[in-house]
Every structure is written in structure tokens, then in C-alpha cells.
PAFI-951879 format. One line per field, with one value per atom (N, C-alpha, C): residue number from 1; residue in three letters; atom name; x, y, z. Coordinates in steps of 0.02 Angstrom, whole numbers, plus 50000, padded with zeros to 5 digits. Example, Ala and Ser with C-alpha at 12.3 -4.5 7.8 and 13.67 -1.06 7.14 Angstrom:
# residues 2
n <- c(1,1,1,2,2,2)
res <- c(ALA,ALA,ALA,SER,SER,SER)
atom <- c(N,CA,C,N,CA,C)
u <- c(50660,50615,50660,50642,50684,50645)
v <- c(49716,49775,49835,49888,49947,50002)
w <- c(50390,50390,50390,50354,50357,50394)
# end
This chain:
# residues 90
n <- c(1,1,1,2,2,2,3,3,3,4,4,4,5,5,5,6,6,6,7,7,7,8,8,8,9,9,9,10,10,10,11,11,11,12,12,12,13,13,13,14,14,14,15,15,15,16,16,16,17,17,17,18,18,18,19,19,19,20,20,20,21,21,21,22,22,22,23,23,23,24,24,24,25,25,25,26,26,26,27,27,27,28,28,28,29,29,29,30,30,30,31,31,31,32,32,32,33,33,33,34,34,34,35,35,35,36,36,36,37,37,37,38,38,38,39,39,39,40,40,40,41,41,41,42,42,42,43,43,43,44,44,44,45,45,45,46,46,46,47,47,47,48,48,48,49,49,49,50,50,50,51,51,51,52,52,52,53,53,53,54,54,54,55,55,55,56,56,56,57,57,57,58,58,58,59,59,59,60,60,60,61,61,61,62,62,62,63,63,63,64,64,64,65,65,65,66,66,66,67,67,67,68,68,68,69,69,69,70,70,70,71,71,71,72,72,72,73,73,73,74,74,74,75,75,75,76,76,76,77,77,77,78,78,78,79,79,79,80,80,80,81,81,81,82,82,82,83,83,83,84,84,84,85,85,85,86,86,86,87,87,87,88,88,88,89,89,89,90,90,90)
res <- c(UNK,UNK,UNK,UNK,UNK,UNK,UNK,UNK,UNK,UNK,UNK,UNK,UNK,UNK,UNK,UNK,UNK,UNK,UNK,UNK,UNK,UNK,UNK,UNK,UNK,UNK,UNK,UNK,UNK,UNK,UNK,UNK,UNK,UNK,UNK,UNK,UNK,UNK,UNK,UNK,UNK,UNK,UNK,UNK,UNK,UNK,UNK,UNK,UNK,UNK,UNK,UNK,UNK,UNK,UNK,UNK,UNK,UNK,UNK,UNK,UNK,UNK,UNK,UNK,UNK,UNK,UNK,UNK,UNK,UNK,UNK,UNK,UNK,UNK,UNK,UNK,UNK,UNK,UNK,UNK,UNK,UNK,UNK,UNK,UNK,UNK,UNK,UNK,UNK,UNK,UNK,UNK,UNK,UNK,UNK,UNK,UNK,UNK,UNK,UNK,UNK,UNK,UNK,UNK,UNK,UNK,UNK,UNK,UNK,UNK,UNK,UNK,UNK,UNK,UNK,UNK,UNK,UNK,UNK,UNK,UNK,UNK,UNK,UNK,UNK,UNK,UNK,UNK,UNK,UNK,UNK,UNK,UNK,UNK,UNK,UNK,UNK,UNK,UNK,UNK,UNK,UNK,UNK,UNK,UNK,UNK,UNK,UNK,UNK,UNK,UNK,UNK,UNK,UNK,UNK,UNK,UNK,UNK,UNK,UNK,UNK,UNK,UNK,UNK,UNK,UNK,UNK,UNK,UNK,UNK,UNK,UNK,UNK,UNK,UNK,UNK,UNK,UNK,UNK,UNK,UNK,UNK,UNK,UNK,UNK,UNK,UNK,UNK,UNK,UNK,UNK,UNK,UNK,UNK,UNK,UNK,UNK,UNK,UNK,UNK,UNK,UNK,UNK,UNK,UNK,UNK,UNK,UNK,UNK,UNK,UNK,UNK,UNK,UNK,UNK,UNK,UNK,UNK,UNK,UNK,UNK,UNK,UNK,UNK,UNK,UNK,UNK,UNK,UNK,UNK,UNK,UNK,UNK,UNK,UNK,UNK,UNK,UNK,UNK,UNK,UNK,UNK,UNK,UNK,UNK,UNK,UNK,UNK,UNK,UNK,UNK,UNK,UNK,UNK,UNK,UNK,UNK,UNK,UNK,UNK,UNK,UNK,UNK,UNK,UNK,UNK,UNK,UNK,UNK,UNK)
atom <- c(N,CA,C,N,CA,C,N,CA,C,N,CA,C,N,CA,C,N,CA,C,N,CA,C,N,CA,C,N,CA,C,N,CA,C,N,CA,C,N,CA,C,N,CA,C,N,CA,C,N,CA,C,N,CA,C,N,CA,C,N,CA,C,N,CA,C,N,CA,C,N,CA,C,N,CA,C,N,CA,C,N,CA,C,N,CA,C,N,CA,C,N,CA,C,N,CA,C,N,CA,C,N,CA,C,N,CA,C,N,CA,C,N,CA,C,N,CA,C,N,CA,C,N,CA,C,N,CA,C,N,CA,C,N,CA,C,N,CA,C,N,CA,C,N,CA,C,N,CA,C,N,CA,C,N,CA,C,N,CA,C,N,CA,C,N,CA,C,N,CA,C,N,CA,C,N,CA,C,N,CA,C,N,CA,C,N,CA,C,N,CA,C,N,CA,C,N,CA,C,N,CA,C,N,CA,C,N,CA,C,N,CA,C,N,CA,C,N,CA,C,N,CA,C,N,CA,C,N,CA,C,N,CA,C,N,CA,C,N,CA,C,N,CA,C,N,CA,C,N,CA,C,N,CA,C,N,CA,C,N,CA,C,N,CA,C,N,CA,C,N,CA,C,N,CA,C,N,CA,C,N,CA,C,N,CA,C,N,CA,C,N,CA,C,N,CA,C,N,CA,C,N,CA,C,N,CA,C,N,CA,C,N,CA,C)
u <- c(51408,51407,51441,51485,51521,51482,51468,51433,51485,51474,51520,51482,51513,51483,51536,51514,51561,51554,51609,51611,51654,51623,51660,51677,51740,51760,51820,51862,51923,51913,51949,51946,52002,52046,52102,52111,52158,52169,52189,52169,52185,52254,52295,52363,52371,52328,52334,52268,52261,52203,52228,52193,52212,52148,52147,52092,52119,52080,52100,52039,52030,51975,51907,51891,51827,51816,51869,51865,51910,51890,51930,51956,52022,52053,52081,52075,52104,52141,52200,52239,52240,52246,52240,52291,52298,52340,52312,52249,52219,52239,52286,52314,52262,52217,52168,52166,52143,52132,52059,52024,51953,51946,51892,51880,51806,51791,51722,51718,51661,51648,51626,51658,51644,51571,51546,51477,51428,51441,51398,51402,51462,51471,51429,51432,51395,51319,51295,51223,51202,51246,51232,51228,51274,51275,51211,51192,51131,51069,51067,51010,51004,51060,51059,51038,51059,51039,50963,50936,50863,50826,50852,50820,50823,50879,50885,50835,50827,50781,50708,50691,50624,50611,50661,50655,50641,50677,50666,50596,50573,50506,50454,50464,50418,50413,50470,50469,50432,50443,50407,50333,50313,50243,50211,50246,50221,50211,50259,50253,50195,50186,50132,50064,50057,49994,49981,50032,50025,50001,50030,50008,49937,49919,49851,49799,49814,49768,49759,49813,49811,49765,49771,49728,49655,49643,49575,49543,49580,49553,49529,49566,49548,49480,49470,49406,49348,49357,49303,49286,49336,49323,49284,49304,49271,49198,49182,49113,49072,49101,49065,49050,49099,49091,49036,49034,48983,48914,48911,48847,48819,48860,48837,48814,48844,48827,48764,48743,48684,48621,48574,48510,48460,48418,48368,48311,48289,48234,48168,48120,48055,48002)
v <- c(48286,48356,48397,48440,48482,48548,48565,48627,48680,48741,48795,48853,48886,48943,48997,49058,49113,49140,49141,49167,49230,49285,49349,49368,49380,49400,49447,49440,49480,49541,49594,49654,49657,49607,49603,49530,49517,49450,49399,49337,49282,49255,49245,49220,49146,49120,49049,49021,48955,48917,48857,48839,48781,48747,48680,48641,48608,48614,48582,48574,48514,48500,48525,48506,48524,48599,48636,48708,48728,48781,48810,48877,48886,48949,48983,49049,49086,49147,49160,49218,49265,49330,49379,49436,49473,49532,49587,49580,49631,49618,49572,49556,49525,49485,49451,49377,49338,49266,49254,49221,49204,49128,49104,49032,49018,48961,48937,48864,48846,48777,48741,48686,48650,48625,48601,48576,48633,48691,48750,48772,48770,48788,48742,48678,48629,48642,48655,48667,48732,48782,48844,48830,48790,48774,48736,48688,48649,48694,48738,48783,48830,48857,48901,48863,48801,48761,48749,48734,48725,48789,48845,48910,48924,48908,48919,48877,48814,48769,48792,48814,48840,48903,48945,49006,48989,48941,48920,48892,48851,48823,48878,48927,48982,49023,49036,49073,49034,48969,48928,48927,48922,48922,48988,49043,49110,49118,49097,49101,49059,48999,48955,48989,49015,49049,49109,49146,49206,49185,49133,49109,49083,49047,49019,49074,49125,49181,49218,49226,49261,49224,49158,49117,49123,49122,49126,49193,49247,49314,49322,49298,49306,49275,49215,49181,49217,49241,49274,49341,49379,49445,49436,49387,49375,49357,49315,49295,49353,49391,49448,49500,49514,49565,49543,49481,49457,49460,49444,49444,49514,49564,49633,49663,49645,49675,49647,49589,49557,49591,49604,49631,49575,49582,49530,49537,49481,49480,49481,49521,49525,49489)
w <- c(45284,45264,45319,45300,45347,45356,45417,45433,45450,45428,45441,45473,45520,45552,45561,45573,45582,45653,45688,45756,45756,45774,45774,45845,45857,45924,45922,45873,45869,45824,45842,45801,45750,45751,45704,45683,45640,45614,45667,45656,45702,45684,45735,45724,45742,45786,45805,45830,45821,45846,45884,45937,45977,46003,45999,46027,46091,46145,46208,46252,46280,46327,46301,46241,46209,46203,46197,46187,46129,46095,46041,46064,46063,46082,46020,46018,45962,45989,45960,45976,45917,45930,45877,45883,45826,45826,45872,45892,45937,46011,46021,46088,46135,46107,46149,46132,46180,46170,46186,46140,46147,46147,46180,46177,46171,46140,46131,46150,46179,46196,46132,46115,46053,46052,46108,46111,46097,46125,46113,46040,46012,45941,45897,45911,45871,45876,45936,45944,45907,45907,45869,45794,45769,45698,45679,45720,45706,45709,45759,45765,45705,45682,45624,45561,45554,45496,45498,45556,45562,45545,45569,45554,45479,45447,45375,45336,45357,45323,45333,45393,45406,45366,45359,45320,45246,45219,45150,45141,45189,45186,45188,45232,45239,45175,45143,45079,45025,45023,44974,44987,45050,45069,45051,45064,45049,44973,44933,44860,44835,44862,44842,44857,44917,44935,44891,44876,44834,44764,44737,44671,44672,44724,44728,44737,44775,44783,44718,44681,44617,44569,44566,44523,44544,44609,44635,44621,44625,44613,44542,44494,44424,44410,44435,44424,44457,44518,44555,44523,44503,44473,44408,44369,44305,44315,44363,44376,44403,44448,44477,44423,44382,44330,44282,44262,44216,44248,44312,44347,44355,44366,44376,44310,44255,44191,44160,44181,44153,44182,44138,44160,44168,44220,44232,44180,44154,44107,44145,44121,44153,44115)
# end
């Protein structure tokens, strides 16, 4: 699986890319040259993927809990309401 990430550094379009000595260099119409360490880029991509997966898990867990609480409330309300309306026999 190919991982993709977005690195923002230039204020104008990129005109060239070059790989050299485990670094990525980019030149731009904004008259600047930027570089990134490939190893650091890879660790950033992996970290973002882990964060995305944890976020998806968290959303699923939140939805599950919300549904379970909703089911639990209906049953409790119904029992409480029935219990309050009943009069004790003497």
C-alpha cells in the first residue's frame, strides 16, 4: 500500500523535485528551495496513519456506547414509570 502525505512549504507552484542523499529537494516559482529528510517524512506518514486509525476506532467506540446507553435508558424509564404509577395495596 502506498502512503501519501502533503508537505506544505512553498507559496507558489513547484517547478522541480530532486532526491539526493536521503533528502527530497523542491524548487518553486516563489524563488525558494526546500528540503525534507526522507526518514522523517516516512515517520510522519506512519504517525498520521496511526492517528487516523485511532480516530476511526474512537468514533466507532463512541457510536457503540451511544447506542448502548440509548437502549439502556428506554428499559429503565419504562420500569421506573410503571413502578411510580402503581399504588400499594393495603
